[in-house]
N, C-alpha and C positions, 0 to 999 in steps of 0.2 A: 269902962265907966261911961264913955261917950255914948255908947249905944243905949244905955238906960236913960240918959238925959234926952237922947234923940227920939227913941220910940217906946220907952217904958220897960217895966219889969215883966210884963206879960201875965200878971196875976189878976188884974182888974177885969171884971166882966165888960167894962166899957172899951177894952182893948180887943175887940172881937168883931169880925164880919163873918156872917154865916157860921158862927161858932168857932172860927179859927182865929187865933191870936197872932200878934206880930212882935211881941216883946222879947226880952232877953231869954225868958224861959223857953219860948218856942224855938228860938235860934239854937239854944243849947241842945234841945231835944232833936233838932234836925241835923246836928253835926254828925259826921262820920268818924270812924276811928282814926286816931292820930297815928301816923307813921313817920319815919325819917324823911320820906319823900313828900309827905303831906303834913306839914307842921300845923299845929292847932290854930294859929292865926289865919292861915289859908283856909282851913276848914270852916272857921268862924265866918270869914267873909263870904264864902260860897253858900253856907247855910243861911246867913242873913239875907243874901240876894234872893234865894228861893223863897224865904218867908215874906220878904217885902213885895216880891213879884206876886205871890199868892194874895197878899193884902190888896194890892192894886187891882187884881183881877176880880176880887170879891167885893170891891167897893161899889156902892151905888153911884157915887159921884165920879164921872169919867175923868175929871181933872187929876185924880190920883194916878191913873195909868198914863194919861196923855202928857202931863207936865211934871208931876212930882216924882214919879218912879225914876226917871233918868237922874235927877238930882240925888235921890237916896242912894242909888247904885254908885254914883260918882263919890259920894261921901264914904261909902264902904271901901273904896279903893285906897283911901288914906290910911286904912288899918293895915299897915305893912310892918314887917320885921325891920328893926333898925339896921342900917347898913353896917357891915363889919368894918371896923377900922383896921387899917394895915399898921403893923408894928414898924417903927423906924428901923432901917437897915444898919 
């Protein structure tokens, strides 16, 4: 849900640079198949990083790549699996 609030659903024509979007739809389409070694949340983070990097590279305003991209990628790193709690012995 955070990603939608952060970068949109990806269905609006206004969410495009050079015909390429950066919303949730584009991230989901960019995701690879899930495996036990590559859980869905990891795939989501990696796909979102590729989509946002592409957005920054397509942007006319260089601030997106020079300043904003690093913050966007840092935010994606907060999308982690919760730590497994150990059972009391």
